[in-house]
PAKEZA-493750 format. One record per residue (C-alpha): chain; residue in three letters; x, y negated, z negated. Coordinates in steps of 0.02 Angstrom, whole numbers, plus 50000, padded with zeros to 5 digits. Example, Ala and Ser with C-alpha at 12.3 -4.5 7.8 and 13.67 -1.06 7.14 Angstrom:
# PAKEZA-493750
chain, res, xx, yy, zz
A, ALA, 50615, 50225, 49610
A, SER, 50684, 50053, 49643
This chain:
# PAKEZA-493750
chain, res, xx, yy, zz
A, UNK, 49367, 46860, 50489
A, UNK, 49427, 46696, 50415
A, UNK, 49255, 46667, 50342
A, UNK, 49265, 46836, 50247
A, UNK, 49435, 46793, 50176
A, UNK, 49375, 46626, 50124
A, UNK, 49223, 46708, 50033
A, UNK, 49338, 46825, 49947
A, UNK, 49448, 46678, 49891
A, UNK, 49300, 46586, 49826
A, UNK, 49238, 46737, 49735
A, UNK, 49404, 46760, 49649
A, UNK, 49405, 46572, 49597
A, UNK, 49224, 46595, 49535
A, UNK, 49277, 46748, 49437
A, UNK, 49421, 46653, 49360
A, UNK, 49312, 46516, 49306
A, UNK, 49182, 46628, 49220
A, UNK, 49322, 46718, 49135
A, UNK, 49389, 46554, 49066
A, UNK, 49213, 46507, 49004
A, UNK, 49191, 46670, 48915
A, UNK, 49370, 46656, 48837
A, UNK, 49322, 46478, 48771
A, UNK, 49163, 46543, 48708
A, UNK, 49234, 46695, 48614
A, UNK, 49409, 46652, 48571
A, UNK, 49405, 46517, 48426
A, UNK, 49597, 46523, 48425
A, UNK, 49613, 46469, 48605
A, UNK, 49703, 46302, 48604
A, UNK, 49666, 46147, 48702
A, UNK, 49832, 46167, 48788
A, UNK, 49784, 46340, 48849
A, UNK, 49620, 46282, 48914
A, UNK, 49696, 46136, 49007
A, UNK, 49825, 46252, 49084
A, UNK, 49703, 46369, 49147
A, UNK, 49600, 46223, 49219
A, UNK, 49755, 46152, 49308
A, UNK, 49783, 46324, 49380
A, UNK, 49609, 46338, 49445
A, UNK, 49614, 46164, 49515
A, UNK, 49774, 46214, 49609
A, UNK, 49688, 46371, 49678
A, UNK, 49544, 46261, 49745
A, UNK, 49662, 46137, 49821
A, UNK, 49760, 46270, 49907
A, UNK, 49594, 46347, 49970
A, UNK, 49534, 46178, 50034
A, UNK, 49707, 46146, 50129
A, UNK, 49694, 46313, 50207
A, UNK, 49512, 46272, 50265
A, UNK, 49572, 46104, 50334
A, UNK, 49715, 46187, 50431
A, UNK, 49603, 46315, 50507
A, UNK, 49464, 46191, 50555
A, UNK, 49424, 46198, 50738
A, UNK, 49327, 46076, 50837
A, UNK, 49153, 46126, 50877
A, UNK, 49010, 46052, 50989
A, UNK, 48945, 45957, 50840
A, UNK, 49109, 45865, 50813
A, UNK, 49098, 45795, 50986
A, UNK, 48920, 45722, 50963
A, UNK, 49004, 45543, 50925
A, UNK, 49093, 45540, 51086
């Protein structure tokens, strides 16, 4: 269940990146500030995703190989 939710989050982030790229290519009035703000928002979404992944990480057999 968590994997499906994670996949949806990544799909949303990828969609946002694609939308930003399209906006940059088409909208010549888009300012550098607007682009940077959008990039920071995407960065924050990715960081939140990574934090949730780390919190929900469980120990598997592969993790015990070094012991």
